[in-house]
VMD Tcl script that draws the C-alpha trace (Angstrom):
set ca {
  {-48.45 59.10 -32.46}
  {-51.41 56.76 -32.13}
  {-54.02 57.83 -29.57}
  {-53.91 54.42 -27.87}
  {-50.28 54.95 -26.85}
  {-49.78 56.52 -23.46}
  {-46.73 57.75 -21.59}
  {-45.63 54.97 -19.28}
  {-47.36 52.15 -21.15}
  {-45.78 48.89 -19.89}
  {-45.32 47.57 -23.42}
  {-43.51 50.74 -24.49}
  {-41.36 50.71 -21.38}
  {-40.36 47.12 -22.12}
  {-39.41 48.02 -25.69}
  {-37.30 50.88 -24.39}
  {-35.63 48.52 -21.92}
  {-34.82 46.14 -24.79}
  {-33.30 49.01 -26.76}
  {-31.13 50.02 -23.82}
  {-30.01 46.45 -23.29}
  {-29.25 46.06 -26.99}
  {-27.09 49.17 -27.19}
  {-25.49 48.88 -23.75}
  {-24.08 45.50 -24.79}
  {-22.23 47.05 -27.73}
  {-18.65 48.29 -27.61}
  {-18.68 52.02 -26.73}
  {-16.60 54.57 -28.61}
  {-15.32 57.98 -27.56}
  {-15.64 61.12 -29.66}
  {-12.07 61.11 -30.91}
  {-11.02 61.40 -34.53}
  {-9.26 58.04 -34.35}
  {-12.16 56.07 -32.92}
  {-14.68 57.65 -35.29}
  {-12.56 57.09 -38.39}
  {-11.85 53.49 -37.37}
  {-15.51 52.51 -37.61}
  {-15.79 49.76 -40.20}
  {-18.74 51.25 -42.07}
  {-19.93 54.58 -43.49}
  {-23.72 54.24 -43.27}
  {-25.59 53.73 -40.03}
  {-27.26 54.98 -36.87}
  {-25.44 56.15 -33.74}
  {-26.60 56.07 -30.12}
  {-25.13 58.46 -27.53}
  {-24.80 57.91 -23.77}
  {-23.88 60.57 -21.21}
  {-21.98 60.28 -17.95}
  {-24.25 60.27 -14.89}
  {-27.39 59.36 -16.84}
  {-29.05 56.00 -16.15}
  {-32.15 54.25 -17.46}
  {-33.43 50.74 -16.82}
  {-30.38 50.31 -14.54}
  {-28.10 50.85 -17.53}
  {-26.45 53.78 -19.29}
  {-29.27 56.01 -20.50}
  {-29.60 56.93 -24.17}
  {-29.50 60.73 -24.54}
  {-29.38 61.06 -28.31}
  {-30.03 58.99 -31.43}
  {-28.77 60.24 -34.77}
  {-27.83 59.43 -38.33}
  {-26.90 61.17 -41.59}
  {-28.96 62.25 -44.59}
  {-26.40 61.66 -47.34}
  {-24.97 58.26 -48.18}
  {-21.57 57.33 -46.69}
  {-21.69 60.30 -44.28}
  {-21.77 58.59 -40.87}
  {-18.16 59.35 -39.91}
  {-18.42 62.90 -41.20}
  {-21.52 63.47 -39.09}
  {-19.90 62.09 -35.94}
  {-16.84 64.26 -36.54}
  {-19.10 67.31 -36.90}
  {-20.27 66.70 -33.34}
  {-16.69 66.30 -32.16}
  {-15.29 69.54 -33.53}
  {-16.40 73.14 -33.96}
  {-19.12 72.67 -36.54}
  {-22.04 75.03 -37.03}
  {-23.99 72.21 -38.68}
  {-24.23 70.16 -35.47}
  {-27.53 70.83 -33.71}
  {-26.25 68.60 -30.91}
  {-23.42 71.06 -30.23}
  {-25.78 74.01 -30.52}
  {-28.10 72.64 -27.84}
  {-25.26 71.79 -25.48}
  {-23.85 75.29 -25.94}
  {-27.20 76.88 -25.08}
  {-27.41 74.79 -21.91}
  {-23.85 75.60 -20.82}
  {-24.29 79.34 -21.40}
  {-27.65 79.41 -19.60}
  {-26.28 77.41 -16.66}
  {-23.41 79.87 -16.28}
  {-25.54 83.00 -16.67}
  {-29.26 83.02 -17.65}
  {-28.95 86.72 -18.55}
  {-26.07 86.22 -20.99}
  {-27.05 87.98 -24.24}
  {-24.78 85.67 -26.22}
  {-27.21 82.79 -25.66}
  {-29.48 84.35 -28.28}
  {-26.59 84.79 -30.71}
  {-25.36 81.22 -30.20}
  {-28.88 79.81 -30.60}
  {-29.37 81.69 -33.87}
  {-25.87 80.78 -35.12}
  {-24.75 84.40 -35.25}
  {-21.25 83.38 -34.21}
  {-19.57 86.34 -35.88}
  {-21.33 88.66 -33.40}
  {-19.88 86.90 -30.37}
  {-16.53 88.20 -29.11}
  {-13.85 85.92 -30.59}
  {-12.21 84.94 -27.32}
  {-15.54 84.05 -25.76}
  {-16.70 82.16 -28.86}
  {-13.54 80.07 -28.73}
  {-14.19 79.34 -25.04}
  {-17.81 78.32 -25.68}
  {-16.81 75.99 -28.49}
  {-14.10 74.48 -26.33}
  {-16.55 73.93 -23.45}
  {-18.96 72.13 -25.79}
  {-16.17 69.99 -27.23}
  {-14.85 69.09 -23.79}
  {-18.32 68.13 -22.58}
  {-18.80 65.80 -25.54}
  {-15.33 64.27 -25.30}
  {-15.29 63.83 -21.51}
  {-18.92 63.03 -20.77}
  {-20.34 61.14 -23.75}
  {-19.72 57.89 -25.60}
  {-21.48 56.37 -28.58}
  {-22.20 53.08 -30.28}
  {-23.15 52.69 -33.92}
  {-24.58 49.99 -36.15}
  {-24.52 49.56 -39.90}
  {-27.62 50.18 -42.02}
  {-27.47 50.22 -45.80}
  {-29.34 53.16 -47.30}
  {-30.72 56.30 -45.70}
  {-34.34 56.33 -46.87}
  {-37.04 56.68 -44.25}
  {-39.50 54.81 -46.47}
  {-37.30 51.80 -47.19}
  {-36.04 51.03 -43.68}
  {-32.83 52.97 -44.11}
  {-30.99 54.91 -41.42}
  {-33.67 57.59 -41.08}
  {-36.38 54.96 -40.56}
  {-34.60 53.32 -37.63}
  {-33.49 56.65 -36.17}
  {-37.05 57.99 -35.97}
  {-38.50 54.75 -34.59}
  {-35.87 54.44 -31.85}
  {-36.25 58.09 -30.81}
  {-40.05 57.88 -30.60}
  {-39.95 54.65 -28.58}
  {-37.48 56.01 -26.02}
  {-39.23 59.39 -25.75}
  {-42.49 57.96 -24.44}
  {-40.92 55.61 -21.89}
  {-41.54 56.54 -18.25}
  {-38.67 54.51 -16.79}
  {-35.60 56.26 -18.20}
  {-35.93 59.88 -17.16}
  {-33.12 62.41 -16.97}
  {-31.30 62.95 -13.69}
  {-31.72 66.10 -11.61}
  {-28.22 67.22 -12.60}
  {-28.48 66.58 -16.34}
  {-27.07 69.47 -18.36}
  {-30.05 69.41 -20.74}
  {-32.28 70.78 -17.98}
  {-30.54 74.12 -18.40}
  {-31.95 74.66 -21.90}
  {-33.43 78.22 -21.88}
  {-37.21 78.25 -21.39}
  {-37.91 80.79 -24.15}
  {-36.82 78.50 -26.97}
  {-39.95 76.42 -27.48}
  {-38.30 74.09 -29.98}
  {-35.59 73.22 -27.48}
  {-37.95 72.61 -24.56}
  {-38.45 69.09 -25.90}
  {-34.89 68.42 -24.75}
  {-35.93 68.94 -21.12}
  {-39.34 67.33 -21.52}
  {-38.08 64.08 -23.02}
  {-34.59 63.96 -21.54}
  {-32.70 63.71 -24.83}
  {-30.65 66.15 -26.88}
  {-33.35 66.00 -29.53}
  {-36.30 68.02 -30.83}
  {-37.23 66.09 -33.98}
  {-38.87 62.68 -34.49}
  {-40.25 62.64 -30.94}
  {-43.80 62.16 -32.26}
  {-42.92 59.60 -34.95}
  {-44.45 56.08 -34.87}
  {-42.78 53.81 -32.33}
  {-41.23 50.40 -33.00}
  {-43.77 47.61 -33.33}
  {-43.05 44.07 -32.09}
  {-41.76 42.81 -35.44}
  {-39.60 45.87 -36.01}
  {-37.81 45.60 -32.68}
  {-36.98 41.97 -33.45}
  {-35.73 43.02 -36.87}
  {-33.65 45.81 -35.33}
  {-32.06 43.39 -32.87}
  {-31.03 41.20 -35.80}
  {-29.59 44.17 -37.72}
  {-27.53 45.25 -34.72}
  {-26.33 41.70 -34.05}
  {-25.21 41.30 -37.67}
  {-23.40 44.64 -37.52}
  {-21.62 43.69 -34.29}
  {-20.58 40.30 -35.67}
  {-19.18 41.88 -38.80}
  {-17.53 45.04 -37.51}
  {-16.64 44.55 -33.82}
}
mol new
graphics top color blue
foreach p $ca { graphics top sphere $p radius 0.5 }
foreach p [lrange $ca 0 end-1] q [lrange $ca 1 end] { graphics top cylinder $p $q radius 0.2 }
display resetview
């Protein structure tokens, strides 16, 4: 990130407010198979909100994500919804739930390292169910269509990283005192970014933020997607 950018910069805060306004005005979806599969497109970026979290007097964005392979948006969203070892989102939530229940639970280490076969089957099933229930009951998402996934050619990965970085440095949309992400175990350095930046994310935090022209372009992309698919 450029040295002239500082946490709490008014310009950055305003860009973050515009992002929240943009995505809060979209139709929210729940993490159900039906709502995910009924999305009208297969390539895009998704934005997740969480119950009880507010920013800029709106629903606060707690995660931004996409997919690496073409036509994989719905598959990726469904991976978050069900028991998938490939969902880092689920992995982080599971760590927080386990640590909140018992900081001395040895299964936190196994869950974090994806050694699921070493966790007692009944308990593993319960952990997975708790994660699923948290996502289904406490989160919603919106998504917009982007053609292509390339980070270099303004595909899904480009917009994902820019949105994440812009939100991360804003000082006006912080996590609440009761946010589940604050229970991420201290010893996992990679995951401490979740608590620090108030999002279920560790990557792309330090990417370049949206410039003035890019945020205008993004607003147009989202508007076109809404007009076509909602």
